[in-house]
N, C-alpha and C positions, 0 to 999 in steps of 0.2 A: 868870608864869602859863604861858607857852609852855614854860619849862623844866620846870615841874611836869607838864604834859601829856606831854612827851617821856619823863619818868621813869615815868609811869604806863604809857605804851605799852611802854617797855622792860621794865617789871615783868611786864606781861601776856605779852609775847613769851617772856621767860625762863620764866614759869610754864608756858606751853603747851609749850615745848621740854622742860622737866623732866618734865611729865606724859607726854609722848610717849616719852621715854627710859624712864621707869618702866614704862609699859605694854609697851613693847618687851621689856624684860628680864623682866617678869612672864610674857609670852606664851612667850618663847623659852627662859627659864632657870628662873625661880623656880617657876612652876606645874608644868612637867613634872618637876621634881626632887622635889616633895612626895610624901608617901604618908600617907594618912589611914586610920584604922580607923573604919569606919561600922557602927554597932551597930543591929540590929533585934531586936525581940521578936515571936515568933509564938505566939499562944495559941489553942488549939482543943480542943474536947471530945474529939476523936478521937485526940489525942496520948496515948499510954500514959504512966502515971505513971513507968515506968522510963526515959522519955525526958525527963522534966522537968529543965530546965537544961542539956540537951545542946546544945552549940554547934557550929555548922557554919561553917567559914571558906571563903569563896568568893573566888577571884581569877581574873583573865582577862588576855588580851592582853599577852603578854610581848614578842613580836617580837624575840627573841634578845638582849634587853638584860640581860646578866648582873649588872650593878651593881644595877639596880632589882629584879631577881629575888632577889639576896642580901638586899637590904633587906627585901623582902616575907617571905622565909623567916624572918629574925630576928624580925619582928613577929609572924608566926603562931606561932612556937615560944614566944615570950614570953607570948602569950595562951593557949596550950595548948588549942586546939580539939579536940573529939572526932572530928570528921570534916573532911576538906579536899576541896573540889571545884574543879577547874580547868575553866574554860569555853572554852578553846581559843585559838588563835593563839599558838603557842609559838615558832616559829623564823622567822628571816628570812635564814638563812645555812646553807650546807652545810659550813662550816669545821669540821673535826674537833675542833680544840682548843676552839672555842667550844661545840660540842655537848657535849663532855665536861664542861666547866664547868657547863653547864646541867643535865646529868644529875646531877652531884654535888650541886648546890644543891637540886634537887627531892628527891633521896634524903635530904637532911638534914631534911625536913619530918616532924614527928612527929604522928601522928593515930591513936589507939588503935582507933577504929572503922573506919578505912580511908581511903584516898585514891583519888578517882575523877576521871576526865577525859573530856571529849568533844572532838571536832574542831571547829575554827573554819574559816572560809573559807581563811585562809592555810595551814592545816595540810594541806589537800587537795593543795597543790602540793609538799609535802614529806612525803608519806604515810609512806614507809618510815623516814625519819629520826625523825619525830615518834613513830611507833609504837615504835621501838627505845628512844628516850629515856624514854618513859612506862613501858615494860616494865622497863627497868633501874632505874628510880627507884621501883618498887613502886606506881605509879599503875595503877588498873584502868581501861582504856579501855572505855567503855560507849557503844555507838552504838545508838540506837533500841531501847531495852529498859528493863525495870523491874528494880529491885534491891530485895530485902527487906533492910532494915538492922536488925540486932539489937544490943541493948546488953547482951550477955552474959546475956540472959534469953530466954524463949520469945516474948515480945511483940515487935512490930516496927512500923516505919513503912516507907513505900515511897518510893523515888527513881525518878522517870521521867526518862530521858535522851533528848533529841531532838537529832539532829545537823543539820548544815548542809544536807543534801540532801533534807529531808523534803517529802513531798506530803501532801495531806489523807488519801489512802488509807493511806499508811504510818503516819501518826499514828493513824488509826482502828484499824489492825491492832495497834499497840502498846497502845492504850487497852483493847483487849479482854483484855489480860493482867493488868489491874489488879484488885486486890481493893477493891471500893467501900467496904468497911467500915474500911479502913485509912487513916490520914492519909498524904497523898501530897504530895511536893514535886517540882516539875518544874524541870529544868535544861536550858538551851539556850544556844547561842552567839548565834543570831539572834533578837532580841526579837520580830520580826514573826511568828514561829511561834506566839506566844500567841494570835493570831487563830484558829488552828485548834483551840484548846482552851478558849477563853474561855467557852463555854457548858457546859463540863463541870464536875463537882464536884471541881475541883482548886484548892485554896485558895491556894497560893503557888507562883509561878514565879520563877525567877531567870535572868537573861540577861546577856550582855556585848556585845562587838563595837562598840557605838556610842560608847564612850569618854566617856559623859556629854555627848555633843555635840562634844567636843574643843575647839572655839572657839565660845563663845556670846556674842552681843551683845544688850544690852537692847532689847526690843521687836522684835527680829529673830529671835532664837533661834540655832540652830546653823548655822554656815557650811559644815559638812562633811557633816552628816547631815540629809537632808530625807525626809519621808514615812516616818519610822520613829520609834521611841520613844527618847527621850533623858532624860526625867525619871527621877529615882532611885527613886521609889515612887509607882506609879499603880495604879488599879483598872481592869481591862479585863474587862467582863462579870462573871463569877463569880470571877475570878482577881486576886489581888494580885500585881503584877509589880514585882520589885526588880531594879534594874540596877546592874551593876558598871561603874565607870569605867575598869577596867583598871589595870595598874601601869606600862605603857609606852605608846608610840605609834609607829606607822610614820611615815615621812617624809611631810610635814615635821613635825619634832618641835616642835610648838606646842600650847599649851593655854590656855584662858581660861575661868574659872568652871566648870572641869571637872577638878578635881585628881584625880590617881590615888588609888585606894583599894582596900582589902580589906574585904569584907563579913563581919561576924560576926553570924550569925543564931542566936539562942537560943530554943529551944523551951520552951514552958510548958504543962504539962498543966492543963486546967481541972478544978476539983473537980466 
């Protein structure tokens, strides 16, 4: 009987150690290395028929990781989106060789209706380098402005881009430039900016920065991001907020229940 109890204790100890090892490698290796395609459908009566089935690829939070960026570029080109939007946090280095690799990777992204980008918090520390990379890779840097997007016809939808430095007054100034009759999508790095537009007639907003929480524990939530949004698809006031988990992560390079992803948002015109 005592021998059987000792064997049970040994089995429990081995199981606990094995689970601990698996969780460690999941957090430090497996989860950060993954990259998922997350698909969303947006249907609205104000979407023109010319934009029916148009797909927008959204990615964020590269942090200078060229391997993950190349993986993301391959996924996007395989899916052939019409538009690509980058939500910020591009570099974590001023190394010229690394910057050149990132420029080449971004240049290889194909998007017939255009490539757009906004600044994230990290980008403000590397303003000149990030601006140069985006310009050389044919990304249109759009800060606090609206863009009319055409699908080779006269009809259009609107993209509203809000950067990291916004105040309520800045947002209101940009909102005055919108055409209320057009379908509008809002793109931002900081999801908390949605609080400044949640009472407006802006149906869909997309944000990054919070990495899906980075490390999430059951019943506790994110260990890294408090007092902000980390859920992938939530409704805030009048706005549906979609969150990108990013494709990489700053130090420490850990993730749990927050795998890296690229959003593929397909527009559907209502009859």
